[in-house]
C-alpha positions in Angstrom: 48.9 13.4 15.6 46.1 10.9 16.0 43.5 13.8 16.0 45.0 15.2 12.8 44.5 11.8 11.0 40.9 11.7 12.3 40.3 15.2 11.0 41.7 14.3 7.6 39.5 11.2 7.3 36.5 13.3 8.4 37.1 16.0 5.8 37.8 13.4 3.1 34.5 11.5 3.8 32.6 14.8 4.0 33.9 16.0 0.7 33.0 12.7 -1.0 29.5 12.9 0.5 29.1 16.5 -0.7 30.1 15.6 -4.2 27.7 12.6 -4.3 24.8 14.7 -3.0 25.6 17.5 -5.5 25.6 14.9 -8.3 22.2 13.6 -7.1 20.7 17.1 -7.0 22.0 17.9 -10.5 20.4 14.7 -11.8 17.1 15.5 -10.1 17.2 19.0 -11.4 17.7 17.7 -15.0 14.6 15.5 -14.6 12.6 18.4 -13.2 13.6 20.6 -16.1 12.5 17.9 -18.6 9.2 17.5 -16.8 8.5 21.2 -16.8 9.5 21.4 -20.5 6.9 18.6 -21.3 4.3 20.4 -19.3 5.0 23.6 -21.2 4.6 21.7 -24.6 1.3 20.2 -23.4 -0.1 23.5 -22.2 0.8 25.1 -25.6 -1.0 22.2 -27.4 -4.0 22.6 -25.2 -4.1 26.3 -25.8 -4.1 25.8 -29.6 -6.6 23.0 -29.5 -9.0 24.9 -27.3 -9.3 27.6 -30.0 -10.3 24.9 -32.4 -12.9 23.5 -30.0 -14.4 27.0 -29.6 -14.7 27.3 -33.4 -16.4 23.9 -33.6 -18.9 24.9 -30.8 -19.7 28.1 -32.7 -20.2 26.2 -35.9 -22.5 23.7 -34.1 -24.5 26.6 -32.5 -24.9 28.1 -36.0 -26.2 24.9 -37.4 -28.7 24.6 -34.5 -29.9 28.1 -35.1 -30.3 27.5 -38.8 -32.3 24.4 -38.1 -29.9 22.0 -39.9 -29.2 20.1 -36.7 -31.8 18.9 -34.2 -31.5 18.2 -30.6 -31.9 14.5 -31.2 -29.0 14.6 -33.6 -26.8 16.2 -30.9 -27.7 13.6 -28.4 -27.0 10.8 -30.9 -23.6 12.4 -31.6 -22.7 12.4 -27.9 -24.1 8.9 -27.4 -21.9 7.6 -30.3 -18.9 9.4 -28.9 -19.2 8.0 -25.4 -20.5 4.5 -25.9 -18.0 1.6 -25.9 -17.6 -0.4 -29.0 -17.1 -4.1 -28.7 -14.2 -5.9 -30.4 -16.6 -7.3 -33.0 -17.6 -3.8 -34.1 -13.9 -2.9 -34.7 -13.3 -5.8 -37.1 
Protein backbone atom coordinates (compact mmCIF):
# COMPACT_ATOMS: atom_id res chain seq x y z
CA UNK A 1 0.00 0.00 0.00
CA UNK A 2 2.87 2.33 0.80
CA UNK A 3 4.41 1.89 -2.67
CA UNK A 4 1.08 2.75 -4.30
CA UNK A 5 0.96 6.05 -2.42
CA UNK A 6 4.55 6.80 -3.44
CA UNK A 7 3.70 6.04 -7.07
CA UNK A 8 0.67 8.35 -6.96
CA UNK A 9 2.76 11.16 -5.49
CA UNK A 10 5.45 10.61 -8.14
CA UNK A 11 2.96 10.74 -11.01
CA UNK A 12 1.24 13.81 -9.55
CA UNK A 13 4.51 15.72 -9.22
CA UNK A 14 5.65 14.56 -12.66
CA UNK A 15 2.41 15.69 -14.30
CA UNK A 16 2.68 19.13 -12.66
CA UNK A 17 6.29 19.42 -13.85
CA UNK A 18 5.31 18.46 -17.40
CA UNK A 19 2.53 21.07 -17.41
CA UNK A 20 4.88 23.80 -16.11
CA UNK A 21 7.60 22.93 -18.64
CA UNK A 22 5.01 22.91 -21.44
CA UNK A 23 3.74 26.35 -20.41
CA UNK A 24 7.32 27.65 -20.35
CA UNK A 25 8.00 26.26 -23.82
CA UNK A 26 4.79 27.79 -25.18
CA UNK A 27 5.75 31.21 -23.79
CA UNK A 28 9.26 30.90 -25.27
CA UNK A 29 7.76 29.88 -28.63
CA UNK A 30 5.47 32.93 -28.61
CA UNK A 31 8.46 35.22 -28.03
CA UNK A 32 10.46 33.49 -30.77
CA UNK A 33 7.57 33.93 -33.21
CA UNK A 34 7.34 37.64 -32.35
CA UNK A 35 11.09 38.07 -32.87
CA UNK A 36 10.97 36.28 -36.23
CA UNK A 37 8.02 38.45 -37.28
CA UNK A 38 10.01 41.59 -36.45
CA UNK A 39 13.01 40.28 -38.38
CA UNK A 40 10.73 39.64 -41.36
CA UNK A 41 9.39 43.22 -41.23
CA UNK A 42 12.91 44.64 -40.96
CA UNK A 43 14.12 42.58 -43.94
CA UNK A 44 11.15 43.77 -46.02
CA UNK A 45 11.96 47.37 -45.09
CA UNK A 46 15.61 46.90 -46.00
CA UNK A 47 14.65 45.32 -49.31
CA UNK A 48 12.45 48.28 -50.27
CA UNK A 49 14.96 50.89 -49.07
CA UNK A 50 17.86 49.23 -50.87
CA UNK A 51 16.06 49.84 -54.16
CA UNK A 52 15.84 53.53 -53.32
CA UNK A 53 19.55 53.65 -52.47
CA UNK A 54 20.38 52.06 -55.83
CA UNK A 55 18.29 54.70 -57.59
CA UNK A 56 20.08 57.47 -55.67
CA UNK A 57 23.49 56.06 -56.57
CA UNK A 58 22.48 55.91 -60.25
CA UNK A 59 21.33 59.53 -60.09
CA UNK A 60 24.60 60.53 -58.41
CA UNK A 61 26.61 58.73 -61.09
CA UNK A 62 24.58 60.51 -63.76
CA UNK A 63 25.32 63.90 -62.22
CA UNK A 64 29.02 63.06 -62.03
CA UNK A 65 29.04 62.05 -65.71
CA UNK A 66 27.25 65.26 -66.70
CA UNK A 67 29.80 67.28 -64.77
CA UNK A 68 27.25 68.83 -62.42
CA UNK A 69 28.92 67.35 -59.37
CA UNK A 70 32.63 67.36 -58.70
CA UNK A 71 34.68 64.93 -56.67
CA UNK A 72 35.26 67.61 -54.04
CA UNK A 73 31.50 68.02 -53.69
CA UNK A 74 31.10 64.29 -53.06
CA UNK A 75 33.81 64.31 -50.39
CA UNK A 76 32.19 67.35 -48.77
CA UNK A 77 28.85 65.54 -48.76
CA UNK A 78 30.28 62.47 -47.03
CA UNK A 79 32.25 64.63 -44.60
CA UNK A 80 29.09 66.46 -43.61
CA UNK A 81 27.21 63.19 -43.17
CA UNK A 82 29.79 61.54 -40.95
CA UNK A 83 31.09 64.44 -38.84
CA UNK A 84 29.68 64.92 -35.39
CA UNK A 85 27.82 68.08 -34.66
CA UNK A 86 28.20 69.73 -31.30
CA UNK A 87 25.26 70.69 -29.12
CA UNK A 88 25.80 74.36 -30.00
CA UNK A 89 25.29 73.61 -33.70
CA UNK A 90 21.94 71.97 -33.03
CA UNK A 91 20.49 75.01 -31.23
